[in-house]
C-alpha positions in Angstrom: 106.5 98.7 86.5 108.0 97.5 89.8 110.8 99.3 91.4 113.9 96.8 92.1 115.9 98.1 95.1 119.7 98.0 95.5 120.6 94.7 97.5 120.1 95.7 101.4 119.1 93.7 104.5 115.5 91.8 104.6 113.5 94.7 106.3 110.1 93.6 107.6 107.0 94.8 106.4 104.1 96.6 108.5 101.1 95.1 110.0 98.9 96.4 107.0 101.2 94.6 104.3 100.6 91.9 106.8 96.8 91.7 106.8 96.9 92.7 103.0 98.7 89.3 102.0 98.4 87.2 105.2 96.3 87.6 108.3 93.3 89.2 106.4 93.3 87.8 103.1 91.0 85.5 101.9 90.2 83.5 98.7 87.8 85.8 96.6 84.5 84.1 95.3 82.5 87.2 93.6 84.2 90.6 92.3 83.1 94.2 91.9 82.6 94.8 88.0 85.8 97.1 88.2 88.0 96.2 85.3 91.4 95.0 85.5 93.9 95.8 82.9 96.7 94.0 81.0 98.8 96.1 82.6 97.6 95.1 86.0 98.0 91.4 84.5 101.7 91.8 83.8 102.7 93.8 86.6 101.7 90.5 89.0 104.3 88.7 87.3 106.8 91.6 87.2 106.5 91.0 91.0 106.3 87.8 91.3 109.3 86.6 89.1 111.7 87.9 91.9 110.7 85.3 94.3 113.3 82.0 94.3 113.0 78.6 92.1 114.9 75.5 92.2 118.4 76.8 90.9 116.2 80.0 89.2 115.0 77.6 86.7 111.0 79.3 86.3 108.7 76.9 84.9 105.4 78.8 85.5 103.9 80.1 82.5 100.6 82.3 82.3 97.8 82.4 80.2 95.1 85.1 80.6 91.9 83.9 79.1 90.4 87.1 78.6 88.4 87.2 75.3 84.8 85.7 75.7 85.9 82.9 73.5 88.5 82.0 75.4 86.6 82.3 79.1 84.0 79.7 77.3 86.8 77.4 76.2 88.4 77.6 79.8 85.1 77.6 81.7 83.8 73.9 80.1 86.9 72.5 81.6 85.7 73.4 85.1 84.3 71.8 87.4 80.3 73.0 87.8 80.6 75.0 90.5 83.6 77.0 89.8 81.7 78.3 86.2 79.6 80.9 86.9 82.3 82.8 89.0 84.9 82.4 86.5 82.7 84.0 83.5 81.9 86.9 85.8 85.3 87.8 87.1 87.0 90.7 85.8 90.4 88.5 84.8 91.5 85.1 84.8 94.7 83.2 84.9 95.5 79.9 83.8 98.9 78.9 85.4 100.7 75.8 84.1 104.5 74.5 84.0 106.4 74.5 80.9 107.6 70.9 80.5 110.4 72.5 78.6 112.1 74.8 81.0 115.0 73.3 81.2 115.7 74.8 77.4 115.9 78.0 79.1 118.6 76.6 81.5 121.6 78.3 80.0 119.9 81.9 80.1 118.6 81.4 83.5 121.6 79.8 85.0 124.6 80.9 83.3 126.9 79.7 85.6 125.8 76.3 85.3 124.5 75.6 81.7 125.0 72.1 81.7 121.5 71.8 83.2 119.8 71.6 80.6 121.3 68.6 79.1 121.4 66.7 82.6 117.6 67.6 82.8 116.9 66.7 79.2 118.3 63.1 79.9 116.0 62.6 83.1 112.4 63.2 82.2 111.1 62.2 86.1 113.2 64.7 87.7 112.6 67.0 85.2 108.8 66.6 85.3 108.9 66.8 89.5 111.4 70.1 89.6 108.9 71.5 87.2 105.5 70.9 88.7 107.1 71.7 92.1 108.6 74.8 91.2 105.7 75.9 88.9 103.6 75.2 92.2 105.8 77.3 94.1 105.8 80.1 91.7 101.6 79.9 91.7 102.0 80.5 95.2 104.0 84.0 94.7 101.3 84.5 91.8 98.6 84.8 94.4 100.9 86.9 96.9 101.6 89.2 93.9 98.3 89.9 93.1 97.2 90.8 96.8 100.2 92.9 97.0 98.9 94.8 94.1 95.5 95.3 95.8 93.5 92.4 93.9 91.7 89.9 95.2 92.5 86.4 94.4 90.5 83.1 94.0 92.6 80.0 93.1 90.8 77.1 92.1 91.7 73.3 91.4 88.5 72.3 90.2 89.1 71.2 86.4 90.0 68.6 84.5 93.4 68.7 83.3 93.6 66.6 80.5 90.7 68.4 78.8 92.4 72.1 79.9 95.8 71.2 78.6 94.3 69.9 75.2 92.4 73.3 74.9 95.1 75.4 75.5 98.1 73.7 75.3 97.5 71.3 72.3 101.3 70.9 71.9 101.9 68.6 75.0 104.4 71.4 76.2 102.9 72.1 79.2 100.9 71.3 82.2 98.3 72.8 84.1 98.3 73.8 88.0 95.6 76.6 88.8 93.1 78.6 87.8 93.0 82.1 90.0 90.1 84.4 89.1 90.9 88.0 89.9 89.5 91.0 90.4 88.3 94.1 93.3 86.2 92.0 96.0 82.5 93.1 95.4 81.8 93.4 99.2 82.1 91.6 102.7 80.1 88.8 100.8 82.9 87.9 98.4 84.4 85.5 100.7 83.3 82.8 103.4 84.3 82.7 107.0 87.8 81.8 107.5 88.3 78.3 108.6 90.3 77.1 111.3 94.4 76.9 110.7 96.4 74.4 112.6 98.1 75.7 116.1 101.6 76.2 116.4 102.1 72.7 118.2 100.9 71.0 115.5 103.3 72.0 113.1 106.1 73.3 114.5 109.1 71.1 116.1 112.4 72.3 117.3 115.3 70.0 117.7 
């Protein structure tokens, strides 16, 4: 299990950690046959859950389609180019947000339990808050997988209506991302890095 340290000042990580998470990390398209255990998959969440969300509402929900039947049900809703690599991946995560996340507000935001009723009364605000923070948590999920030594291949190429009907027939969740997980097969597991925007194009001080 992930060790939780006592609160302390923020500590910078070393260059090796930065390389693992950012500067040398890639989207992985093919994986070694090394299995990924259920414990490893659970540990991704045990790490990612500590990152912030608005009001600590945590709308992300994760399904791991690991059985052959579940994997086949998943891939028929993916775009053609994503199917073969998803069938071959040691593990796959389907990330979605819970449309009823506000029901847990009294537990996760005990200082403001009235949030449940406020969000229940505003469908648009609830949806926007859930989708944005679910996507934010999806990013944390990818970084947590990398931090634990796994490669991640996130994909948005799927039919969301079909995928939601397949895995969330009650209509209570909405798909955000599909992420293949495992250990990279070799240096050919990813494409060459594409250009990033320059600092001057992105940053501004006032």
